[in-house]
C-alpha positions as CSV (number, residue, x, y, z in Angstrom):
1,X,-0.4,10.3,18.2
2,X,-0.7,7.9,21.4
3,X,1.0,4.8,22.8
4,X,-1.8,2.3,21.6
5,X,-1.6,3.5,17.8
6,X,1.6,3.5,18.2
7,X,2.6,0.0,18.5
8,X,-0.5,-1.0,16.2
9,X,1.7,1.6,14.0
10,X,4.8,-0.6,15.1
11,X,3.8,-4.2,14.3
12,X,1.7,-2.8,10.4
13,X,5.7,-2.4,9.6
14,X,6.5,-5.9,11.1
15,X,5.0,-7.5,9.2
16,X,4.9,-5.3,5.6
17,X,9.0,-6.3,6.4
18,X,8.3,-9.9,6.6
19,X,5.8,-10.2,3.5
20,X,9.0,-8.3,1.5
21,X,11.3,-9.6,3.2
22,X,9.9,-13.2,1.7
23,X,9.7,-11.5,-1.3
24,X,13.5,-11.0,-1.1
25,X,14.5,-14.1,-0.4
26,X,12.1,-15.9,-3.1
27,X,13.5,-13.5,-5.7
28,X,17.3,-15.1,-3.5
29,X,16.0,-18.8,-4.5
30,X,14.5,-17.9,-7.9
31,X,18.0,-16.6,-9.0
32,X,20.5,-18.8,-6.8
33,X,21.6,-20.0,-10.4
34,X,22.5,-16.6,-11.6
35,X,25.6,-15.8,-13.7
36,X,26.7,-12.5,-10.9
37,X,23.6,-12.5,-9.0
38,X,24.0,-11.4,-5.9
39,X,21.4,-11.8,-2.9
40,X,19.6,-9.4,-1.1
41,X,18.4,-8.7,2.5
42,X,15.3,-7.0,3.9
43,X,16.8,-4.0,6.6
44,X,14.2,-3.8,9.1
45,X,15.5,-4.1,12.5
46,X,18.1,-1.5,12.9
47,X,15.7,0.7,12.1
48,X,13.0,-0.1,14.3
49,X,16.0,-0.1,16.3
50,X,16.9,3.6,16.0
51,X,12.9,4.1,15.9
52,X,11.7,3.0,19.2
53,X,15.1,5.6,20.7
54,X,13.5,8.1,18.7
55,X,9.7,7.8,20.3
56,X,11.2,8.7,23.3
57,X,11.7,12.6,21.9
58,X,9.0,11.9,19.9
59,X,5.4,10.4,19.2
60,X,5.2,10.2,15.6
61,X,7.6,7.0,14.2
62,X,7.9,5.4,10.6
63,X,9.6,2.4,9.9
64,X,9.4,1.9,6.1
65,X,11.1,-1.1,5.4
66,X,14.2,-1.3,2.8
67,X,16.0,-3.6,0.8
68,X,19.9,-4.0,0.7
69,X,22.3,-6.8,-1.4
70,X,25.1,-7.8,2.5
71,X,27.8,-8.5,-0.9
72,X,29.6,-10.6,2.7
73,X,29.0,-14.0,1.4
74,X,30.7,-15.9,-0.1
75,X,30.8,-16.2,-4.1
76,X,30.1,-19.8,-5.9
77,X,32.7,-19.4,-9.4
78,X,29.7,-17.6,-11.4
79,X,30.0,-14.9,-9.3
80,X,26.4,-15.7,-7.5
81,X,26.7,-15.9,-3.7
82,X,23.2,-17.2,-2.8
83,X,23.5,-20.5,-1.3
84,X,19.6,-22.0,-0.1
85,X,20.3,-23.5,2.9
86,X,21.1,-20.0,4.1
87,X,18.4,-19.3,2.7
88,X,15.5,-21.9,3.2
89,X,16.3,-20.8,6.9
90,X,16.0,-17.2,7.0
91,X,12.3,-18.3,5.1
92,X,11.8,-20.3,9.1
93,X,13.0,-17.6,10.6
94,X,10.5,-14.8,8.5
95,X,8.0,-17.2,9.1
96,X,8.5,-17.2,13.1
97,X,8.3,-14.0,12.5
98,X,5.4,-13.0,10.6
99,X,3.0,-15.0,12.9
100,X,4.7,-13.5,16.5
101,X,3.1,-10.2,13.7
102,X,0.2,-11.7,13.1
103,X,-0.6,-13.0,16.5
104,X,-0.3,-8.9,18.6
105,X,-2.2,-7.8,16.0
106,X,-4.9,-10.0,16.7
107,X,-4.5,-9.7,20.3
108,X,-4.4,-6.3,20.1
109,X,-7.6,-5.9,17.4
110,X,-9.2,-8.4,20.2
111,X,-8.5,-5.6,22.7
112,X,-9.8,-2.8,21.0
113,X,-13.4,-5.2,20.0
114,X,-12.6,-5.9,23.7
115,X,-12.8,-1.9,25.0
116,X,-15.1,-1.2,22.1
117,X,-18.8,-3.6,22.3
118,X,-20.4,-1.8,25.1
119,X,-22.9,-5.1,25.7
120,X,-20.9,-6.8,28.0
121,X,-20.5,-4.1,30.2
């Protein structure tokens, strides 16, 4: 696979991860009062770093984001560990990353269009 496709695939994987993370955050907020509910998050950045290291040896890199329960946050008396302020902060971070991925993908597709459009030569 060429480096051009590899970059596009990585950006698309990032966008998928952010969409999955948005669903996880929504689920966390929806269950903020559910007794025993533990928040979930998406593991992507660590997988991306490993894939980028492995890409030195193999150009065919595929990253699949994973949902996991961090279990590192304080638990309330009802066994729930969702904090609204934390989730709102995660949502803002997620939106910024999602916007960045979309903009980068748009730039990449504009480059493709420019390369294909021979009428401008």
